[in-house]
C-alpha positions as CSV (number, residue, x, y, z in Angstrom):
1,M,-22.9,3.9,-20.0
2,T,-20.6,4.1,-23.1
3,K,-16.8,3.5,-22.8
4,R,-16.2,7.0,-24.1
5,R,-18.3,8.5,-21.3
6,T,-16.6,6.5,-18.6
7,W,-13.2,7.5,-20.0
8,R,-14.2,11.1,-19.9
9,E,-15.2,10.7,-16.3
10,S,-11.9,9.0,-15.5
11,W,-9.9,11.8,-17.0
12,A,-12.0,14.3,-15.1
13,V,-11.3,12.5,-11.8
14,G,-7.6,12.4,-12.7
15,A,-7.5,16.0,-13.7
16,L,-9.2,17.1,-10.4
17,A,-6.8,15.0,-8.4
18,L,-3.8,16.4,-10.2
19,T,-5.1,20.0,-9.9
20,V,-5.6,19.9,-6.1
21,R,-2.3,18.2,-5.6
22,L,-0.5,20.7,-7.7
23,A,-2.1,23.5,-5.6
24,V,-0.6,21.8,-2.5
25,V,2.8,21.7,-4.3
26,A,2.5,25.4,-5.2
27,W,2.1,26.2,-1.5
28,A,4.7,23.7,-0.2
29,H,7.6,23.8,-2.7
30,E,9.3,26.8,-1.1
31,R,8.1,26.2,2.4
32,I,8.6,22.4,3.0
33,P,12.1,21.1,2.7
34,P,12.9,17.3,2.9
35,T,12.9,16.0,6.4
36,A,13.1,12.7,8.3
37,D,13.7,9.8,5.8
38,G,12.8,12.2,3.0
39,T,16.3,13.8,3.5
40,F,18.0,10.5,2.6
41,Y,15.7,9.8,-0.3
42,Q,16.5,13.3,-1.7
43,R,20.3,12.9,-1.3
44,L,20.3,9.4,-2.9
45,A,18.1,10.7,-5.8
46,E,20.6,13.6,-6.4
47,R,23.5,11.2,-6.5
48,L,21.7,8.9,-8.9
49,A,20.8,11.8,-11.1
50,S,24.4,13.1,-11.2
51,G,25.8,9.7,-12.2
52,K,27.3,8.8,-8.8
53,G,25.2,5.7,-8.4
54,Y,23.3,4.5,-5.4
55,T,26.0,5.4,-3.0
56,W,26.5,7.4,0.2
57,S,29.1,10.0,0.9
58,W,30.2,10.1,4.5
59,P,31.6,13.2,6.3
60,D,35.1,11.9,6.1
61,G,34.9,11.7,2.3
62,V,34.5,7.9,2.1
63,V,31.9,6.8,-0.4
64,T,30.1,3.4,0.0
65,Y,27.5,1.5,-1.8
66,A,24.0,1.8,-0.2
67,A,21.0,-0.4,0.1
68,H,19.5,0.6,3.5
69,Y,16.7,2.5,1.8
70,P,14.7,0.9,-1.1
71,V,16.0,2.1,-4.4
72,G,12.7,2.6,-6.2
73,Y,11.6,6.0,-5.0
74,P,15.0,7.7,-5.4
75,A,15.4,6.1,-8.9
76,I,12.0,7.6,-10.0
77,L,12.9,11.0,-8.5
78,A,16.3,10.8,-10.2
79,S,14.7,10.2,-13.6
80,A,12.6,13.3,-13.1
81,Y,15.6,15.3,-11.9
82,S,17.6,14.2,-15.0
83,A,14.8,15.6,-17.2
84,F,13.6,18.7,-15.4
85,G,16.4,19.5,-12.9
86,T,16.8,18.9,-9.2
87,S,14.3,20.7,-7.1
88,A,11.6,20.1,-4.5
89,T,9.0,21.3,-7.0
90,V,10.0,18.4,-9.3
91,A,9.9,15.8,-6.6
92,M,6.6,17.0,-5.2
93,S,5.1,17.1,-8.7
94,V,6.1,13.5,-9.2
95,N,4.1,12.7,-6.1
96,A,1.2,14.7,-7.4
97,L,1.2,12.9,-10.7
98,F,1.2,9.5,-9.2
99,G,-1.4,10.5,-6.7
100,A,-3.7,11.6,-9.6
101,L,-3.0,8.4,-11.5
102,G,-4.1,6.5,-8.4
103,A,-7.4,8.3,-8.4
104,L,-7.9,7.7,-12.1
105,A,-7.1,4.0,-11.5
106,V,-9.8,3.7,-8.9
107,H,-12.4,5.1,-11.2
108,R,-11.3,2.9,-14.1
109,M,-11.5,-0.4,-12.1
110,L,-15.0,0.6,-10.9
111,S,-16.2,2.1,-14.2
112,R,-18.9,-0.5,-14.7
113,H,-20.5,0.3,-11.4
114,G,-22.1,3.6,-12.2
115,R,-22.0,6.5,-9.7
116,G,-19.9,4.4,-7.3
117,A,-16.9,4.8,-9.6
118,V,-17.2,8.6,-9.6
119,V,-17.7,8.8,-5.9
120,A,-14.7,6.4,-5.2
121,G,-12.5,8.4,-7.6
122,M,-13.5,11.7,-6.0
123,L,-12.9,10.3,-2.5
124,V,-9.3,9.4,-3.5
125,A,-8.8,12.6,-5.4
126,L,-9.8,14.8,-2.4
127,H,-8.7,12.6,0.5
128,P,-7.2,15.0,3.0
129,G,-4.6,12.5,4.2
130,L,-3.3,11.8,0.7
131,L,-3.4,15.5,-0.3
132,A,-1.4,16.6,2.8
133,Y,1.2,13.9,2.1
134,T,1.9,15.1,-1.4
135,P,4.9,17.3,-0.4
136,A,6.5,14.5,1.6
137,L,9.5,12.9,-0.1
138,M,8.5,9.5,1.3
139,T,7.6,6.2,-0.3
140,E,4.1,5.4,1.0
141,G,2.0,7.6,-1.3
142,L,3.8,6.4,-4.4
143,A,3.6,2.8,-3.3
144,G,-0.1,3.1,-2.8
145,S,-0.6,4.7,-6.2
146,L,1.4,2.0,-7.9
147,L,-0.6,-0.7,-6.2
148,L,-3.9,0.9,-7.3
149,L,-2.5,1.0,-10.9
150,A,-1.6,-2.7,-10.7
151,T,-5.1,-3.5,-9.3
152,W,-6.6,-1.6,-12.2
153,T,-4.6,-3.6,-14.8
154,A,-5.5,-6.8,-13.0
155,T,-9.1,-5.8,-13.1
156,A,-8.8,-5.2,-16.9
157,A,-7.3,-8.6,-17.4
158,S,-10.0,-10.3,-15.4
159,R,-12.7,-8.7,-17.6
160,A,-11.3,-10.2,-20.8
161,T,-13.6,-12.9,-22.1
162,S,-12.6,-16.2,-23.6
163,N,-13.5,-14.7,-27.0
164,S,-11.1,-11.8,-26.6
165,R,-7.8,-11.7,-28.3
166,R,-5.1,-13.2,-26.1
167,W,-3.1,-10.0,-25.8
168,R,-6.1,-8.2,-24.3
169,A,-5.8,-10.5,-21.2
170,W,-2.2,-11.3,-21.0
171,L,-0.8,-7.8,-21.8
172,P,-2.5,-6.3,-18.7
173,R,-1.4,-9.3,-16.6
174,G,2.1,-8.7,-17.7
175,L,1.8,-5.0,-16.9
176,T,0.4,-5.9,-13.5
177,G,3.5,-7.9,-12.8
178,I,5.8,-5.1,-13.9
179,L,3.9,-2.5,-11.9
180,L,4.0,-4.6,-8.8
181,G,7.7,-5.1,-9.4
182,I,8.3,-1.4,-9.5
183,A,6.1,-1.0,-6.4
184,T,8.3,-3.6,-4.7
185,L,11.4,-1.6,-5.5
186,V,9.6,1.3,-3.7
187,R,8.2,-0.7,-0.8
188,P,9.6,-4.2,-0.6
189,Q,6.9,-5.8,1.4
190,L,4.4,-5.3,-1.4
191,I,5.9,-8.4,-3.1
192,V,3.7,-10.6,-1.0
193,L,0.7,-9.3,-3.0
194,A,2.1,-10.5,-6.3
195,P,0.3,-13.9,-6.2
196,V,-2.9,-12.3,-5.2
197,L,-2.8,-9.8,-8.1
198,G,-2.0,-12.7,-10.5
199,W,-4.9,-14.8,-9.1
200,V,-7.5,-12.1,-9.5
201,A,-6.2,-11.1,-12.9
202,V,-7.9,-14.4,-14.2
203,S,-11.6,-14.5,-13.9
204,Q,-12.1,-18.3,-13.4
205,G,-10.5,-21.7,-13.4
206,T,-8.1,-22.8,-10.6
207,Q,-5.3,-23.8,-12.9
208,R,-5.6,-20.7,-15.0
209,R,-5.6,-18.5,-11.8
210,L,-2.5,-20.3,-10.5
211,L,-0.8,-19.7,-13.8
212,G,-1.8,-16.0,-13.5
213,A,-0.4,-15.9,-10.0
214,A,2.9,-17.5,-11.2
215,L,3.2,-15.1,-14.1
216,V,2.6,-11.9,-12.1
217,T,4.9,-13.1,-9.3
218,T,7.7,-14.1,-11.8
219,L,7.5,-10.7,-13.6
220,A,7.5,-8.8,-10.3
221,L,10.5,-10.7,-9.1
222,G,12.1,-10.4,-12.5
223,T,11.8,-6.6,-12.3
224,C,13.7,-6.7,-9.1
225,V,16.4,-9.2,-10.1
226,P,18.9,-6.7,-11.6
227,W,18.9,-4.8,-8.3
228,T,19.1,-8.0,-6.3
229,L,22.1,-9.1,-8.3
230,R,23.6,-5.6,-7.7
231,N,23.2,-6.2,-3.9
232,C,24.8,-9.6,-4.1
233,N,27.8,-8.0,-5.8
234,R,28.1,-4.6,-4.0
235,M,26.6,-5.3,-0.6
236,G,27.8,-8.8,0.0
237,R,24.2,-9.9,0.7
238,C,21.6,-11.0,-1.9
239,A,18.8,-8.8,-0.5
240,L,15.8,-8.5,-2.8
241,V,15.7,-4.7,-2.5
242,S,17.0,-3.3,0.8
243,V,18.9,-4.2,3.9
244,N,16.9,-2.8,6.7
245,G,14.7,-5.7,7.8
246,G,17.0,-6.5,10.7
247,W,16.9,-2.9,11.9
248,N,13.1,-2.8,11.8
249,L,12.7,-6.2,13.4
250,L,15.0,-5.1,16.3
251,I,13.1,-1.9,16.8
252,G,9.9,-4.0,16.9
253,T,11.2,-5.8,20.0
254,N,11.6,-2.6,22.0
255,S,8.9,-2.6,24.7
256,E,9.6,1.1,25.5
257,A,8.6,2.2,22.0
258,H,4.9,1.2,22.7
259,G,4.6,-0.3,19.2
260,G,6.0,2.7,17.3
261,W,9.4,3.8,16.0
262,A,12.3,4.3,18.3
263,P,16.0,4.8,17.8
264,V,17.6,1.4,17.5
265,V,19.4,0.1,20.6
266,V,22.6,-1.4,19.2
267,P,23.3,-4.8,20.8
268,P,26.9,-5.2,22.2
269,A,27.7,-7.8,19.6
270,C,26.9,-5.4,16.7
271,R,28.8,-2.3,18.0
272,E,31.9,-3.2,16.0
273,V,30.1,-4.2,12.8
274,F,30.2,-1.2,10.4
275,D,29.3,-2.9,7.1
276,E,25.8,-1.9,6.1
277,A,24.5,-5.3,5.2
278,G,26.6,-7.0,8.0
279,K,25.1,-4.7,10.6
280,D,21.6,-5.4,9.4
281,R,22.3,-9.1,9.6
282,C,23.6,-8.7,13.1
283,F,20.6,-6.7,14.1
284,E,18.3,-9.4,12.7
285,G,20.1,-12.1,14.6
286,A,19.8,-10.2,17.8
287,A,16.1,-9.6,17.2
288,V,15.4,-13.2,16.5
289,T,17.3,-14.3,19.6
290,Q,15.3,-11.9,21.7
291,I,12.0,-13.1,20.2
292,R,12.8,-16.7,20.7
293,A,13.8,-16.1,24.3
294,N,10.4,-14.4,25.1
295,P,7.9,-14.8,22.3
296,R,5.0,-13.9,24.6
297,A,6.5,-10.5,25.3
298,W,7.0,-9.8,21.6
299,L,3.4,-10.8,20.7
300,S,2.1,-8.6,23.5
301,L,3.4,-5.6,21.6
302,V,1.2,-6.3,18.6
303,P,-1.9,-4.3,19.7
304,G,0.4,-1.3,20.4
305,K,1.9,-1.6,16.9
306,W,-1.6,-1.8,15.3
307,R,-2.7,1.2,17.4
308,A,0.3,3.2,16.2
309,T,-0.5,2.4,12.6
310,F,-4.3,2.6,12.4
311,D,-5.6,4.8,15.3
312,Y,-4.4,8.0,13.7
313,C,-2.6,8.4,10.4
314,G,-1.6,12.1,10.5
315,A,1.4,11.4,8.2
316,G,0.9,14.6,6.2
317,G,0.5,16.9,9.2
318,W,3.5,15.3,10.9
319,Y,5.7,15.7,7.9
320,L,4.7,19.3,7.2
321,H,5.2,20.3,10.8
322,Q,8.5,18.4,11.1
323,A,9.8,20.1,8.0
324,N,8.9,23.7,8.9
325,P,7.0,24.4,12.2
326,A,6.9,28.1,11.2
327,A,5.0,27.4,8.0
328,F,2.8,24.7,9.4
329,G,2.4,25.2,13.2
330,E,0.9,23.1,15.9
331,P,-2.6,24.5,15.5
332,A,-2.6,23.7,11.7
333,K,-1.3,20.2,12.5
334,L,-4.1,19.7,15.0
335,A,-6.8,21.0,12.7
336,L,-5.6,18.8,9.8
337,G,-5.4,15.8,12.2
338,V,-9.0,16.3,13.3
339,I,-10.2,16.6,9.7
340,E,-8.2,13.7,8.5
341,T,-9.2,11.4,11.4
342,V,-13.0,12.2,11.0
343,F,-12.7,11.6,7.3
344,E,-10.8,8.4,7.5
345,R,-13.0,6.9,10.3
346,L,-16.1,7.7,8.3
347,L,-14.6,5.9,5.3
348,V,-13.8,2.9,7.5
349,V,-17.4,2.9,8.7
350,G,-18.6,3.1,5.1
351,A,-16.4,0.2,4.1
352,L,-17.6,-1.9,7.1
353,L,-21.2,-1.2,6.2
354,V,-20.7,-2.3,2.7
355,S,-18.5,-5.3,3.3
356,S,-20.6,-6.7,6.2
357,S,-24.0,-6.1,4.4
358,A,-26.2,-9.0,3.4
359,A,-24.5,-11.2,0.9
360,G,-26.5,-11.3,-2.3
361,R,-30.2,-11.6,-2.9
362,R,-30.7,-14.7,-0.7
363,P,-28.7,-14.0,2.4
364,R,-30.7,-16.6,4.4
365,R,-28.9,-19.4,2.6
366,L,-25.6,-18.2,4.1
367,G,-27.0,-18.7,7.5
368,A,-24.8,-18.3,10.5
369,W,-21.8,-17.2,8.4
370,A,-23.6,-14.1,7.2
371,A,-24.6,-13.3,10.8
372,I,-21.0,-13.5,11.9
373,V,-19.8,-11.2,9.2
374,R,-22.6,-8.7,10.0
375,A,-21.8,-8.8,13.7
376,T,-18.1,-8.3,13.1
377,G,-18.9,-5.3,10.9
378,W,-21.1,-3.7,13.5
379,L,-18.5,-4.4,16.2
380,G,-15.9,-2.7,13.9
381,I,-18.2,0.3,13.4
382,A,-18.5,0.7,17.2
383,C,-14.7,0.6,17.5
384,A,-14.4,3.3,14.8
385,F,-16.2,5.7,17.1
386,S,-14.0,4.7,20.1
387,P,-10.4,5.2,21.2
388,W,-9.7,1.7,19.7
389,G,-9.9,2.6,16.1
390,F,-7.4,0.0,15.1
391,L,-9.9,-2.7,15.9
392,A,-12.2,-1.3,13.2
393,H,-9.4,-2.1,10.7
394,V,-9.0,-5.6,12.1
395,A,-12.8,-6.1,11.7
396,L,-12.6,-4.6,8.2
397,A,-9.9,-7.1,7.2
398,F,-12.2,-10.0,8.3
399,T,-15.3,-8.7,6.5
400,L,-13.3,-7.9,3.4
401,G,-11.9,-11.4,3.4
402,A,-15.5,-12.8,3.6
403,R,-16.7,-10.6,0.8
404,A,-13.7,-11.4,-1.4
405,I,-14.9,-15.0,-1.3
406,A,-18.5,-13.9,-1.7
407,S,-17.7,-11.8,-4.8
408,A,-15.8,-14.7,-6.4
409,F,-12.5,-12.8,-5.8
410,E,-13.4,-9.5,-7.4
411,P,-10.0,-7.8,-7.9
412,L,-10.5,-4.6,-5.9
413,V,-12.1,-6.4,-2.9
414,T,-9.5,-9.2,-2.9
415,V,-6.5,-6.9,-3.2
416,A,-7.9,-4.5,-0.6
417,F,-8.3,-7.4,1.8
418,A,-4.8,-8.7,1.1
419,M,-3.3,-5.2,1.4
420,L,-5.0,-4.6,4.8
421,L,-4.1,-8.1,6.1
422,S,-0.5,-7.9,5.0
423,T,-0.2,-4.4,6.7
424,L,-1.6,-5.8,9.9
425,L,0.7,-8.8,9.9
426,I,3.9,-7.0,8.7
427,H,3.6,-4.1,11.1
428,G,2.5,-6.4,13.8
429,A,5.8,-8.2,13.4
430,F,8.0,-5.1,13.0
431,F,6.7,-1.7,14.3
432,G,3.8,0.6,13.6
433,G,3.5,4.2,12.4
434,G,0.7,6.3,11.0
435,R,2.3,6.7,7.6
436,Y,2.3,2.9,7.0
437,Q,-1.5,3.0,6.5
438,V,-1.1,5.5,3.6
439,P,-1.0,2.8,0.9
440,V,-4.3,1.4,2.3
441,L,-6.2,4.7,2.3
442,G,-7.1,4.6,-1.4
443,F,-8.5,1.1,-1.1
444,I,-10.7,1.8,1.9
445,A,-12.1,4.9,0.1
446,A,-12.8,2.8,-3.0
447,I,-14.5,0.0,-1.0
448,A,-16.7,2.5,0.9
449,A,-18.1,3.8,-2.4
450,A,-18.5,0.5,-4.2
451,G,-21.3,-1.5,-2.6
452,R,-22.2,-3.5,-5.7
453,L,-19.0,-5.4,-5.7
454,F,-20.1,-7.3,-2.6
455,Q,-23.2,-8.9,-4.1
456,C,-23.0,-12.6,-4.4
457,P,-23.5,-14.4,-7.7
458,R,-27.2,-15.3,-8.2
459,R,-26.4,-18.9,-7.4
460,P,-26.9,-19.5,-3.7
461,V,-23.2,-20.2,-2.9
462,I,-20.4,-18.2,-1.4
463,A,-18.2,-18.9,-4.4
464,S,-17.7,-21.4,-7.1
465,I,-14.5,-22.4,-8.9
466,T,-14.8,-23.3,-12.5
467,S,-12.9,-26.4,-13.5
468,Q,-11.1,-26.8,-16.8
469,S,-14.1,-28.5,-18.2
470,G,-16.2,-25.4,-17.4
471,S,-18.4,-27.1,-14.7
472,P,-18.7,-25.2,-11.4
473,T,-17.5,-26.7,-8.2
474,T,-19.5,-25.5,-5.2
475,L,-17.4,-24.5,-2.2
476,V,-20.3,-23.8,0.2
């Protein structure tokens, strides 16, 4: 397939994704006002666009510097507001544009895999969960699209051969770091993926891959440094992006929340602390003290947090109903929830079938390990058709990890594994919520349509690492 044809297909996938998202925006822009955290992102974006900085105006007229919410999303909205005016239409259109770019990125990173690329791009373009979340002035959709774009550039870098001009490899690696840095400003926990993206952006050689990991991580952190220095100066705390980790950790110790969000219960020691960064630090201390006092009770909440995150996403329906119950009533929310749940469970099943399939042309040489991977996949498939859907995602994380090794760290597979694993770990520590799986949805859809990525190299090994001299070192 020629490059020109694959690019035509990519643009067609992106155009389809943008068209359907703009159709959602056309319906929602007058019906769905900002709600929940979207209210705060909207106000902060308006203040940035009007030159008032990242500040908050209190009812008594006092204005304070803010950093509770990550700055990335309001800053992107503010840029659009400065150019096109402040309106819900502009904000939702920004979401639509990035959603379309995410679908295009999926097709581009799989463009060498034939029909699988088109199917993967279409699944992301028409994903009901992603479509319904387009009107939401929330961070998860944008963060997921930025991560897909960063994975695409990492894939482009890994495809550069030793005979290519240096800029053809190092330019996309640099772009990967910058994109991941912007994504971190939108959703801070994504910074943990920087070394992974840098590693997969280099096709072989341990030392070169470590250098790639260092480069991408440095650029990602460097993108955040100006904001971190601002926090050091304005907030009295050198937070990388935001000062809400203590809040979230404290919520995650609340056994009555059943793993989900609940209003924070302010500890007595923190009731007289009003400074934003100081209160977060106080909450963090209270949470750590509680966890150390009874770590078993805290760990017992993990399954509930995973259940709240992965059993049912429903982020789009929840937001639309929360914003305007008259325009999007309970029956519509229920119908969308059923459609989305069936669609997403089927994609998880597809991803499990692909990731747990026989590894390569000679699976017998993998012996018991291949059998364990297959058994885990089938167990996950059974869970996908049960009330314990979150276990299907746990199984998928395991099989993806196995296939990341089997595919010699193919970028999409490896980043999908790292993204899913980090989501499990982070929200197992803090608290869960359906909207927190939104950044993972595009990756699961892509994996479900991209079976060829999981074929082992022709050599009968799980993976090999090429040394500097070019000779392969067998791992298994």
